[in-house]
Structure formats: structure tokens, C-alpha cells
C-alpha angles and dihedrals in degrees: 000000000000140000127190111250134192123257098231120125128248119287088027130099131208123206128196112189136163112265113255088234091070098032129064109262094244092052090048090051093047091051091049091050090049092051091049090049093056094041090054092047096048093046089063096054119085148165116239095213139050094204128037116197137188108318096009114129113226100227128181104219125215130199114243119273092015116135127190107255092207144355114300144168132232115197127186111202140156115258086252088064104256110139120225103170137013133184127192112211130200135219107269095030116146135172135049121316121214111209106175147332116255092230092058098061134052125275113265153087113306139183125214102211121201118197142148120273114285091257092054095042103041103026106029091035098234091153100183125141136169117195118200112189126214141165125232128204118183093194124099115236120241117207095179126045119266140177134007122295094251090052091054089047091058093042090053093048091052090050089051091052092051090052088066093197094151096243115046090030090056094044088052091051090052091049092049091046094243094140094149089064096054116128106212092181093059092042088052090053091051089052090051091050091054091046088051091052091239126165117321089003094153096053089044093047092058089045089056092047091049091047092055092043091054103033109015095100094052114115087227096055108121107260093193091072100034098089089049090048094050091050094047093051098044094037097055121117101249098163113087093232093050092045091054091051092050098044104024093237139069121251111256123235099277092032085057089058090051090051094048093045091051089050093051093050092043087053091052091050095049104025095159100033120102115238111224099226096050100022084221127122127260090254090059090051092048091055094047091051093049090052088054098042101048096062091040092056093045092052093050091046093057105029106028145243115327089205110026091174120123091255091048095050090047091054090047094052091048092057096040095050092056092046093051093048103038112020112106092206113100091200091058091045092054093050096041090052091053093048094048090050089051093047091050092046088053091049092049094047092052097040129105117186090336094313118122096225102178124130107258123204093196123060124263115262107287094002093275116164110260110271130150095227094062101034114129085231097050090091092046092055092047093050098044101039110003105254128105131035144284113247141153094292098094105151098087099036094045091046092052090044091056094045111103096172098071131063120189114237107243089230091067091054090049091047089056099044107028111057115186116252087242115074118253124224114194142159137207134195121204135177117248116239097217092051092050090050091050093048093051092048091049091047090235118161102206138103115282124242112273141218116225116206126191122196131187115188131183132167089265106040147356128226121192137174147174100238116227091334116177095311116209093013125119110270130228087239099269133115123266092210142003140184116214120201096161139327093296103025098078119145132193140150128222148153110254119248119251094263096035099109091052090058134071126264098251115041135008114044105321098107095029115120123249116189118009124242128223105253132194121179128188113182110293099007138050140184124219119192123196123196109183123185117248088243091060107129094206100053099188143066124223142195128223099233110168103200093184089062096058129085088214134003137176126190122197133164095272106018138038119194131196137179128198120174105317094335126099131195131195118191117191133182137190090224126055113275129206134187112242108239101192142014130062096328103033113175090359102077131071113193130200112191116214142073100253117048137163116203123190129195122196121183127199143166140214092247091058106030108026118226129007089250091052091049092052091047092052093047093050091049093053117097114254111176125172131182109185102300097346115096135183125187140168108222123211092266089066100249123128120233132189127189137166141174088271134026131039130316106253125210113189086338096310124113114244122205114244094186116058123211095218128080091225126009128173145092093282102038135026137167133199097252136294121324084034130212099182136035125194119196121189135177121167109315093342127094138170133185125211123200104216100179132050090010 
């Protein structure tokens, strides 16, 4: 069942009417009035969530006293067009409408399409639509570890099979030994998609290479796709210049590792076969890839991750798990093992109940609003230590699941799932990929610019920020800071990107950052200062404040408060704030209109601050003074802090460093400087040491 739909984004309507020149004026006026009627009606309907998971009901919400002015349709469909639920509404309807349960439909990106009834839309020509996007995750979410690793492996593979995507589903079947269930037609389509350089082609390319490496010699491997597979793998544009000509863009830093890792493993698979682009043998390609991979791994081991976002780390884990399991080079194996340990330590340090809660200077994959259910690392956390969720991001978890050459040190799992009763305050320093690239192109021999991350973790919440990172400069779309109370209860503040208001509230550019704030964090509170130019077309800053995710919340003019479990959050602003009541982010967005704004986030917990009411009382009693972009505040610990657009961050009158000298510094993980040669990780009675240089 399918119906042609318009291509307009959510919270937008498109009208197709007959020109007044060919229609009598009264008919044209009636049609315009009808269009306006439906536009006004649809604008008032909303979804309260961006992500629906497991037993969540997908409910179309109605404001009180609103009645449908005419017959209408509500249709839930995948972005690809397949319809999974449809409701025919009648004139006079009022009240919420339940369309489906998340657990009953496939994982994926959906659209809830509102439109007039078929007779209005197709016959009378009232071509109005509103598209409200959402994500669906069928999996439950685990906040505490469960099961043995092998049990979670089987669970993940079964989940991948049920996704039926044609690639990871077929790899999972091969791994489980379900050869009689293989779908060669869908696998062939997946091969064509990689050969056509379609979405996620690099992660999917290395998955194909890994599949052939592991299963290609099996008697049950489907012969009908083997020739096409061989041609796809050997005919790929592995050289950067060829890749640019084919795709129109250069591979990024971590994408470059995926490309080189695929080339190395392809060279191993076909050592004597000429590759069409280079007309060189597979052995030549293998050597070229090794020469690129070794310095890449050494650089990342000593200076950090150029893209420590959830998407970047997922890509990195995908590449590393294939190198560890399949590369013949011992030198590459040794380095890849160190880097994958380091990546998983980083994920563990910055995780809260399976959510990767670190500040991320680059946007999440696809621009989706941050949420633990849909993170590209949710499946990694669930596989490796038993917290998180299975979702549509399968490249990293399936790659790790199939990797037999790596075993996670138990300490790392404990670090992720057993936070100490005492809070931990830690920092990290990472090289920035863009700076590294610029330095190499210019032939400069100096240390690249760095990204300094601060993280404060308790048993009840996690607060993380990019300290004093390029204030006032255009962002790469990510969030300078975020507070994580659970998988749904994530809060951050940003300045919208230039195109944000033209996009929907869930994907695209809506929640991408525009200009970066100046941020300073000290343990459980932080200050974010925004200095927008007078010419800025947006003219406001806003917070993602998902009221549906909180047990309690209160919003005033100066402060917004929220509680989730035993965690408390206070969000203050130097400008009046208001909770947006309608539009693409209804009841999930706080706005503060003005070009200069100071936002303050204070976290608390029941164990430290008593009841939620007591926490609010203490915050409101604290002094919060702001003069333009200079702020002073007395946090709940009793200290006095001062911070401005320039100058140091002062704690009780003493300047505090916002940029640490060390690569990793904290009670659970420390290195010997930056660039680092050694990393020591401790948790309880356990300890491991990683040699980062001269492995």
C-alpha cells in the first residue's frame, strides 16, 4: 500500500491549488480558505517525543478543546514510504489518537503524515500535509548489566536478523549458521548499494570484506552473489583521489581508516588479482594500506580521537574490530588492540546507564536529537557490558560481535557499569581532526589544536562539557555540553544553526548548534555564555528540555527545574525563558530571546541535597548575578565562581585551568602527558596499563 507524498519537512505545509487565473475567483478563495483551515488544525497537533521505544505508545497529542474542523487522515510510515498505521479522523474529533506501539513495528526513521481526507486532498485539491518525524526502537533498554557475553551475542545476532536489512541480517545468519535462511536477493542489493557508494558505504564495505574473509570459503556461501561481491570489493575506489572523483568529497579522518582497513583486507583476500582502479595487485594494495594505517593508529593512540562523537567512535570500533580479527600483520594487530581498549575505556568513562553522555563537538549521526535509545553506541554498550539498547545502528555492534580476536578486559565493563558511590571528576584532551589535516597539508610540524572535555559522573547523573572550546565560532553541529539523567532525560543548550528553523525537530538541522558558547564546568555545575552578533538572524538561544522524560518539572522565568529518579537539574538563564507550547519541539524546548545570554546548569542528587523541593529552594537562594556576559554564582557547595566572555574562570577568586595538560586525568584513568605514551586504568582492586607509543 503506498501513496505519493510531498517532500516538505516537518512543521511545514505544502499547498497545490489551481491558479486563480484558471479558476473562478470565488472557487479559488474557497480553496485558499480550506488550505488555511487544515494548516491551522495540523499545526496544533504534536508528538511529545522524538524517539519511541519498546512499549511506548505512539500517540498524536491534541490541545484541550480542539476539535477537528473536517475529515482528515493520520498515517505512520517509514521514511522509505512503507505504511505501518493509518487512522481516518472525522469532523468533530477531539482527544489524543494512539497509532501504534513501538515494539510492534520495525526499527527506523518514520514520519507521521497529517493530511485532509482523500476526497479533500485528491478531488478538491486541498494539497496540505504536515510531516512529523520520529524514530522507533523496538528493543527494551537495560540500565543495569545482565546476562553473559555469549548470551548477548546471540541476542544481538537475532536482532540483526529481524532487522532484515540485507547486509547485517545476512551476516548474522551466517554467523549463527542459519544458511538455509539466507536471502541472496537482498544480499545482492546490499552489494549493489556499496558499489553505488550509497549511504554508509564505507562501513558496509568493510562488513562485506569481513563477511567474505570469514565465510567466503564455506560450501554454503551463496555462489549467485560471489562474482558481484568480488567485483565490488576489488573495484572500489580506495585511493583518496579516486574516492573524491567517485563521491564528490574526501573521506574524513575516521572514514579514511575505514577505507584503508577495507583496502588492506581486500588485498589479503585477492593478493594476485589486479584491482581495476590502480591496475595493481591485491598485495600492492595491502602494503599501501598498511603504510597508511600504522601511523594513523599510532597518532590516535598518543594524541586522541579526532572525532570522539558517538558516530565517530562507532565507525572507529567497526574498523578496529575487523583489523584485530582479520589483518595478518602482527604490528597492526598490536596497535589496533591498544586503540580499541582505549576507545572502550573512553566510552566506559563517559557512560551513564548505557548512554554515552560526553559532550560532542560534531553532530550525532543524521542530526538526530541526542537520545540513548538511538545512539550508534547503544548496541555496543549492550553487547560489551549489558547496558543500553539494540537499534538500527548495527555496524559497530555486529562487527564487535563477530570479532573473535579481541576480549574485553573485565575492568572496562566494571568501569562502565559500577560507578563508585563517590562522584568522579575527570578531564580528557584530544587532537582535532580538522587541525591535523590542515597541519599536514601545510607541512607544519607542530602539535594540533585540541579539544578539552570535562566529565562529572555520579551514580545518578553525568555532566560533560567541551571546556572553552572556540567560543563564538561556527560549530560542527554538536553540543558543547550535556547533562544525562537517563536515556531520554538529556538536557543541553545551544544557539540554533542558520537553517534550524526551516527543519524539523527530530532530524536534519533543527537541533544542530550554530555559534559556540564559552563554557566552563566545575564538577556539578557549568556556565555557558553566548555572544551573538547583532546581525544574527536567529536572535535567541534554546535548551532541549524534554518534559515527558522527567518525573517532575517546573518552569519559571529565570529557572527551570527537573527531576528524574534521584537526580535533579536546575537550568537558569540571564534572560527570561519560556517553554515552547507548540510547533516541532512542543514541550521539549526552552527559549531565551536575546543576543547575549548566560545559561547556568546545576546538577544535584537526593543523596547530597535531600528532596527535590529542598534542592529547588537551595538553588533559588543561591546568588546568581549577571552583567552582560559576566556572571557570578554561588554553587551548592558554598564556593563563589566568576566567569566572563574573556579572562579566567575564577573559583573563590583563584583562576582555574580549563585546558588540562594531560591526555587523560581522573581517579579512574591517567596518562603521562600529551601526547601520551602510557595509560593506567583502575577500578576497585583492578588495574590495567596500556602502552600507547612504541607498541
